[in-house]
C-alpha positions as CSV (number, residue, x, y, z in Angstrom):
1,X,17.8,18.0,-60.7
2,X,14.8,20.3,-60.4
3,X,12.4,17.6,-61.7
4,X,13.9,15.1,-59.1
5,X,13.2,17.6,-56.3
6,X,9.6,18.1,-57.4
7,X,9.2,14.3,-57.5
8,X,10.5,13.8,-54.0
9,X,8.2,16.6,-52.6
10,X,5.2,15.0,-54.4
11,X,5.9,11.6,-52.9
12,X,6.4,13.1,-49.4
13,X,3.1,14.9,-49.7
14,X,1.3,11.8,-50.8
15,X,2.7,9.8,-47.9
16,X,1.6,12.5,-45.4
17,X,-1.9,12.6,-46.7
18,X,-2.2,8.8,-47.1
19,X,-0.8,7.9,-43.7
20,X,-3.5,6.6,-41.3
21,X,-4.6,8.9,-38.5
22,X,-4.1,7.1,-35.2
23,X,-7.1,7.8,-33.0
24,X,-6.7,8.4,-29.3
25,X,-8.5,5.8,-27.1
26,X,-10.7,7.0,-24.3
27,X,-12.2,4.7,-21.7
28,X,-14.8,5.9,-19.3
29,X,-15.8,4.0,-16.1
30,X,-18.7,5.0,-13.9
31,X,-18.2,4.0,-10.3
32,X,-20.5,3.4,-7.4
33,X,-23.1,1.4,-9.4
34,X,-25.8,-0.4,-7.4
35,X,-27.6,2.3,-5.4
36,X,-29.3,4.6,-7.9
37,X,-31.1,2.5,-10.6
38,X,-32.9,5.4,-12.1
39,X,-29.7,7.4,-12.8
40,X,-27.7,4.3,-13.6
41,X,-30.2,3.3,-16.3
42,X,-29.3,6.6,-18.0
43,X,-25.7,5.5,-18.0
44,X,-26.6,2.1,-19.5
45,X,-28.3,4.0,-22.3
46,X,-25.0,5.5,-23.3
47,X,-22.6,3.9,-25.8
48,X,-21.7,0.3,-24.9
49,X,-18.0,1.2,-24.5
50,X,-18.9,3.1,-21.3
51,X,-18.1,0.7,-18.5
52,X,-19.5,0.4,-15.0
53,X,-18.0,-0.5,-11.6
54,X,-20.5,-2.0,-9.1
55,X,-20.2,-1.9,-5.3
56,X,-20.6,-5.6,-4.2
57,X,-22.7,-4.8,-1.1
58,X,-24.9,-2.2,-2.8
59,X,-28.7,-2.9,-2.7
60,X,-29.0,-3.4,-6.5
61,X,-25.5,-4.8,-7.2
62,X,-26.5,-8.0,-8.8
63,X,-29.4,-6.5,-10.7
64,X,-27.4,-3.6,-12.2
65,X,-24.4,-5.8,-13.0
66,X,-26.6,-8.2,-14.9
67,X,-28.4,-5.4,-16.7
68,X,-25.1,-3.7,-17.6
69,X,-23.8,-6.9,-19.1
70,X,-26.9,-7.6,-21.0
71,X,-26.7,-4.1,-22.4
72,X,-23.2,-4.7,-23.7
73,X,-21.3,-2.8,-21.1
74,X,-18.1,-4.0,-19.4
75,X,-18.6,-4.7,-15.7
76,X,-16.0,-4.2,-12.9
77,X,-16.2,-4.8,-9.2
78,X,-15.8,-1.5,-7.2
79,X,-14.3,-2.9,-4.0
80,X,-14.0,-0.7,-0.9
81,X,-10.4,-0.3,0.4
82,X,-9.1,1.5,3.5
83,X,-8.3,5.2,3.1
84,X,-5.6,7.1,5.0
85,X,-8.2,9.4,6.4
86,X,-10.2,8.4,9.5
87,X,-13.8,7.7,8.5
88,X,-16.4,4.9,8.9
89,X,-15.5,1.9,6.7
90,X,-18.0,0.0,4.6
91,X,-18.6,-3.7,5.2
92,X,-15.7,-5.9,3.9
93,X,-13.3,-3.0,3.3
94,X,-9.9,-4.3,2.5
95,X,-7.2,-3.3,5.0
96,X,-3.4,-3.8,4.6
97,X,-3.1,-5.8,7.8
98,X,-5.7,-8.4,6.7
99,X,-4.5,-11.9,6.1
100,X,-4.3,-13.4,2.6
101,X,-7.2,-15.7,3.6
102,X,-9.4,-12.8,4.6
103,X,-8.7,-10.8,1.5
104,X,-9.3,-13.9,-0.6
105,X,-12.7,-14.4,1.2
106,X,-13.8,-10.8,0.6
107,X,-12.8,-10.9,-3.1
108,X,-14.5,-14.2,-3.6
109,X,-17.7,-12.9,-2.0
110,X,-17.5,-9.8,-4.3
111,X,-17.2,-11.9,-7.4
112,X,-20.3,-13.9,-6.4
113,X,-22.3,-10.6,-5.9
114,X,-21.2,-8.9,-9.1
115,X,-21.7,-11.3,-12.0
116,X,-20.0,-10.9,-15.3
117,X,-17.2,-8.8,-13.8
118,X,-13.9,-8.9,-15.8
119,X,-12.0,-6.4,-13.7
120,X,-11.8,-4.7,-10.3
121,X,-11.1,-1.2,-9.1
122,X,-10.7,0.4,-5.7
123,X,-13.3,2.5,-3.9
124,X,-11.2,5.0,-1.9
125,X,-8.2,2.9,-0.8
126,X,-5.3,5.3,-0.3
127,X,-4.1,3.3,2.7
128,X,-4.5,0.0,1.0
129,X,-3.1,0.8,-2.4
130,X,-0.1,2.5,-0.9
131,X,0.9,-0.7,1.0
132,X,3.0,-3.1,-1.1
133,X,2.4,-6.0,1.2
134,X,-1.4,-5.4,1.2
135,X,-1.6,-5.1,-2.6
136,X,0.5,-8.2,-3.1
137,X,-2.2,-10.2,-1.3
138,X,-4.9,-8.5,-3.5
139,X,-3.0,-9.4,-6.7
140,X,-2.6,-13.0,-5.6
141,X,-6.3,-13.3,-5.0
142,X,-7.3,-11.6,-8.3
143,X,-5.1,-14.0,-10.2
144,X,-7.5,-16.8,-9.2
145,X,-10.4,-15.1,-10.9
146,X,-8.6,-13.8,-14.1
147,X,-9.6,-10.2,-13.2
148,X,-7.6,-7.1,-14.2
149,X,-7.0,-4.3,-11.7
150,X,-7.9,-0.7,-12.6
151,X,-6.0,1.5,-10.1
152,X,-8.2,4.5,-9.3
153,X,-5.0,6.3,-8.2
154,X,-6.4,7.8,-5.0
155,X,-2.8,8.2,-3.9
156,X,0.2,9.1,-6.0
157,X,2.5,6.4,-4.6
158,X,0.2,3.5,-5.3
159,X,1.9,0.1,-5.1
160,X,-0.6,-1.7,-7.4
161,X,1.6,-2.1,-10.5
162,X,4.6,-3.0,-8.4
163,X,2.6,-5.6,-6.5
164,X,1.4,-7.3,-9.7
165,X,5.0,-8.3,-10.6
166,X,5.2,-12.1,-10.7
167,X,1.4,-12.6,-11.2
168,X,-0.7,-12.7,-14.3
169,X,-2.8,-9.7,-13.2
170,X,-2.8,-6.8,-15.7
171,X,-3.0,-3.3,-14.1
172,X,-4.4,-0.1,-15.6
173,X,-4.3,3.4,-14.2
174,X,-7.0,6.1,-14.0
175,X,-5.8,9.4,-15.5
176,X,-8.7,11.8,-14.9
177,X,-11.5,12.1,-12.3
178,X,-14.5,13.7,-14.1
179,X,-16.6,14.9,-11.2
180,X,-14.6,16.0,-8.1
181,X,-17.2,18.7,-8.1
182,X,-20.9,18.7,-9.2
183,X,-20.4,21.8,-11.4
184,X,-21.2,21.0,-15.0
185,X,-18.5,23.4,-16.2
186,X,-15.8,21.7,-14.1
187,X,-17.0,18.2,-15.3
188,X,-16.9,19.4,-19.0
189,X,-13.3,20.7,-18.5
190,X,-12.2,17.4,-17.0
191,X,-13.8,15.5,-19.9
192,X,-11.9,17.7,-22.3
193,X,-8.7,17.1,-20.4
194,X,-9.2,13.4,-20.7
195,X,-9.7,13.8,-24.5
196,X,-6.5,15.8,-24.7
197,X,-4.6,13.1,-22.7
198,X,-5.9,10.4,-25.0
199,X,-4.9,12.4,-28.0
200,X,-1.4,13.1,-26.6
201,X,-0.6,9.8,-25.0
202,X,-2.6,7.4,-27.2
203,X,-5.0,6.4,-24.5
204,X,-6.6,7.7,-21.2
205,X,-9.0,6.3,-18.6
206,X,-11.5,8.7,-17.0
207,X,-13.6,7.8,-13.9
208,X,-16.9,9.4,-13.0
209,X,-20.0,8.7,-10.9
210,X,-23.7,8.4,-11.6
211,X,-24.6,11.9,-10.5
212,X,-27.2,13.7,-12.6
213,X,-24.7,16.5,-13.5
214,X,-22.1,13.9,-14.7
215,X,-24.8,12.1,-16.7
216,X,-25.9,15.3,-18.5
217,X,-22.3,16.3,-19.4
218,X,-21.5,12.8,-20.7
219,X,-24.7,12.6,-22.8
220,X,-23.7,15.9,-24.5
221,X,-20.0,15.2,-24.8
222,X,-20.3,11.6,-26.1
223,X,-22.7,12.7,-28.8
224,X,-20.1,15.1,-30.2
225,X,-16.9,13.1,-29.6
226,X,-14.0,14.4,-31.8
227,X,-13.3,12.3,-34.9
228,X,-9.8,11.4,-33.7
229,X,-11.0,10.0,-30.4
230,X,-12.4,6.4,-30.1
231,X,-14.4,5.3,-27.1
232,X,-13.1,2.0,-25.8
233,X,-13.6,-0.5,-22.9
234,X,-10.8,-0.6,-20.3
235,X,-10.0,-4.2,-21.2
236,X,-9.0,-3.1,-24.7
237,X,-6.1,-1.2,-23.1
238,X,-4.6,-4.1,-21.1
239,X,-1.7,-4.4,-23.6
240,X,-0.8,-0.7,-23.4
241,X,2.5,-0.1,-21.7
242,X,2.3,1.0,-18.1
243,X,5.0,3.0,-16.4
244,X,5.5,2.4,-12.7
245,X,6.3,5.8,-11.1
246,X,6.0,4.6,-7.5
247,X,8.7,4.2,-4.9
248,X,8.7,0.9,-2.9
249,X,6.7,1.1,0.3
250,X,7.7,-1.9,2.4
251,X,6.3,-0.7,5.7
252,X,4.8,-3.6,7.6
253,X,1.0,-3.4,7.7
254,X,-0.3,-1.9,11.0
255,X,3.1,-0.5,12.0
256,X,3.3,3.1,12.9
257,X,6.5,5.0,12.1
258,X,7.3,7.4,14.9
259,X,8.1,11.0,13.9
260,X,11.9,11.7,13.4
261,X,13.7,12.8,16.6
262,X,14.8,16.4,16.6
263,X,18.6,16.4,17.1
264,X,18.5,20.0,18.2
265,X,17.6,20.6,21.8
266,X,16.9,24.0,23.1
267,X,18.8,25.3,26.2
268,X,16.6,25.1,29.3
269,X,15.7,28.5,30.7
270,X,17.1,29.1,34.2
271,X,14.5,29.8,36.8
272,X,15.1,32.5,39.4
273,X,14.7,31.5,43.0
274,X,13.9,35.0,44.2
275,X,11.8,37.7,42.8
276,X,13.8,40.1,40.7
277,X,14.0,43.7,42.0
278,X,13.0,46.4,39.6
279,X,15.9,48.6,38.2
280,X,15.1,52.3,37.6
281,X,16.7,54.5,35.0
282,X,18.5,56.8,37.6
283,X,20.0,53.8,39.3
284,X,21.0,52.3,36.0
285,X,23.0,55.4,34.9
286,X,24.5,55.7,38.4
287,X,25.8,52.1,38.3
288,X,27.2,52.6,34.7
289,X,28.9,55.9,35.9
290,X,30.5,54.1,38.8
291,X,31.8,51.3,36.6
292,X,33.4,53.8,34.2
293,X,34.9,55.9,37.0
294,X,36.5,52.8,38.6
295,X,37.9,51.4,35.3
296,X,41.7,51.1,34.8
297,X,41.5,53.3,31.7
298,X,39.9,56.2,33.6
299,X,42.4,55.8,36.4
300,X,45.3,55.9,34.0
301,X,44.0,59.0,32.4
302,X,43.5,60.7,35.8
303,X,47.1,59.8,36.7
304,X,48.4,61.2,33.5
305,X,46.4,64.4,33.9
306,X,47.7,64.9,37.4
307,X,51.3,64.4,36.1
308,X,50.8,67.0,33.4
309,X,49.6,69.5,36.1
310,X,52.8,69.0,38.1
311,X,55.1,69.5,35.1
312,X,53.6,72.9,34.5
């Protein structure tokens, strides 16, 4: 019996040490390509698995997309979409109220300006991606070009994955923004967070921008990537399961929902027609004294007191 137990433990130990270690997959996408060739060239010198997203109307869009492709990097279209905040919009920014034809025209134009693109992600876009009707039109257009959609997740209730239902468009989700600040310590912490998510969940997508601080952090971090983390292109994650955590937003584009009516109405204050006369303390106590003296209880007590005096 003892020998059998030792045999079982030995086999279990052998299985543990011989089991393959599953690496976490980390995809990194650098947005806003097409305006800063000098810094962007430093990104293209990074490992080929680092991908780039090019703004279609940027000055060097075609040049940098072509250069990225020739360097072995995956190329996405970084398409402007309407945010919820009021700010100036870039040319050809997608808005929820646009017609299907207009959205198709803008995406077609973007495809022609960003050669070799295999996917598309949103630049800003909290208003657009939170509109189910708007994103359904986007997905229908993307299907014509065999592009996947990387949701930058600029709003929690994005409808992108829900809108892709019934189309052949694959949807990925960003998990970490690397450079919300330009502080190298913050960027490094965000990168480490992305590594931990990849390790814990099997994969993670991080998005950054071609800022000098971001480039410096990535150059250092990628040269010492943990052994259990593999750098991959976003397209290699297209068959990973995606969980839709959104709630349906079927608000018609352009409609404004009025604020809920308050069912509780305050009582209107009565307005005096004449100026109120001041009441002084001496007069106040005089009035109170008269009221007490004239009360039925005091009169009863006086009557009883007088009756007791007669009985004596």
